[in-house]
C-alpha positions in Angstrom: -89.1 -86.6 3.8 -86.9 -83.8 5.2 -83.7 -85.7 4.2 -84.8 -86.0 0.6 -84.7 -82.4 -0.4 -80.9 -82.4 -0.9 -81.3 -85.3 -3.4 -83.9 -83.3 -5.3 -81.3 -80.5 -5.7 -78.6 -82.9 -6.8 -81.0 -84.4 -9.3 -81.8 -81.0 -10.8 -78.1 -80.1 -11.1 -77.4 -83.5 -12.8 -80.3 -83.1 -15.1 -79.2 -79.6 -16.1 -75.6 -80.8 -16.8 -76.9 -83.8 -18.7 -79.1 -81.5 -20.8 -76.0 -79.3 -21.5 -74.0 -82.3 -22.6 -76.7 -83.5 -25.0 -77.6 -80.0 -26.5 -74.2 -78.4 -26.9 -71.7 -81.2 -27.6 -69.1 -78.7 -26.5 -67.0 -80.0 -23.6 -65.5 -76.6 -22.8 -69.0 -75.1 -22.4 -70.1 -77.9 -20.2 -66.9 -77.5 -18.1 -67.6 -73.8 -17.7 -71.2 -74.5 -16.7 -70.1 -77.2 -14.2 -67.5 -74.8 -12.8 -70.0 -72.1 -12.3 -72.5 -74.4 -10.6 -69.8 -75.9 -8.4 -68.6 -72.4 -7.4 -72.1 -71.2 -6.7 -72.8 -74.3 -4.5 -69.5 -73.8 -2.7 -70.3 -70.1 -2.0 -74.0 -70.5 -1.3 -74.1 -73.4 1.1 -71.8 -71.9 3.8 -73.3 -68.4 3.2 -76.8 -69.8 3.8 -75.7 -71.6 6.9 -74.3 -68.4 8.3 -77.3 -66.3 7.3 -79.6 -68.9 8.8 -77.7 -68.9 12.1 -77.7 -65.1 12.3 -81.4 -64.7 11.4 -82.3 -67.3 14.0 -80.3 -65.3 16.6 -82.0 -62.1 15.5 -85.5 -63.5 15.6 -84.9 -65.1 19.0 -83.5 -61.8 20.3 -86.5 -59.9 19.0 -88.9 -62.4 20.5 -87.4 -62.3 24.0 -86.8 -58.5 24.1 -89.6 -56.9 22.1 -92.3 -59.5 21.8 -94.2 -61.5 19.3 -95.1 -58.7 16.9 -91.5 -57.6 16.5 -90.4 -61.2 16.1 -93.0 -61.8 13.4 -91.8 -58.7 11.4 -88.2 -59.9 11.9 -89.2 -63.4 10.7 -90.6 -62.0 7.5 -87.4 -59.9 6.9 -85.3 -63.0 7.7 -87.2 -65.1 5.1 -86.6 -62.4 2.5 -82.9 -62.4 3.4 -82.7 -66.2 3.1 -84.5 -66.1 -0.3 -82.2 -63.4 -1.5 -78.9 -65.1 -0.5 -78.7 -67.6 -3.3 -79.6 -64.9 -5.8 -76.9 -62.6 -4.5 -74.3 -65.4 -4.5 -75.2 -66.3 -8.1 -74.6 -62.7 -9.1 -71.3 -62.6 -7.3 -70.1 -65.9 -8.9 -71.3 -64.8 -12.3 -69.5 -61.5 -11.9 -66.3 -63.2 -10.9 -66.5 -66.1 -13.4 -63.4 -65.0 -15.3 -61.4 -66.2 -12.2 -63.0 -69.7 -12.4 -62.3 -70.9 -15.9 -59.2 -70.4 -18.0 -59.9 -68.6 -21.3 -60.1 -70.9 -24.3 -58.8 -68.4 -26.7 -54.9 -68.2 -26.4 -54.9 -64.7 -27.8 -56.9 -63.4 -24.9 -54.5 -64.6 -22.2 
């Protein structure tokens, strides 16, 4: 079951893009949405890997130096950090979206 979670995420992304294709009929909008989702995935996955590695090190260090109680508090903080990481990367991608997709209006460029 552990290996199936990635396919669930892929399915959700494909369902979202399919819904956009059906509802909007605007290929430019779908392309922008796909570019934002792809950029978010490209930024989030390595960031989550790095954050997970660092939080694992921090929790292990707390466990072996300060004890179980400090490690438990550190674990709660690490979970909060891991939950916040995709949200922060989404905000960063959304803020920098003008770099991802070329403007469709020639007067703006």
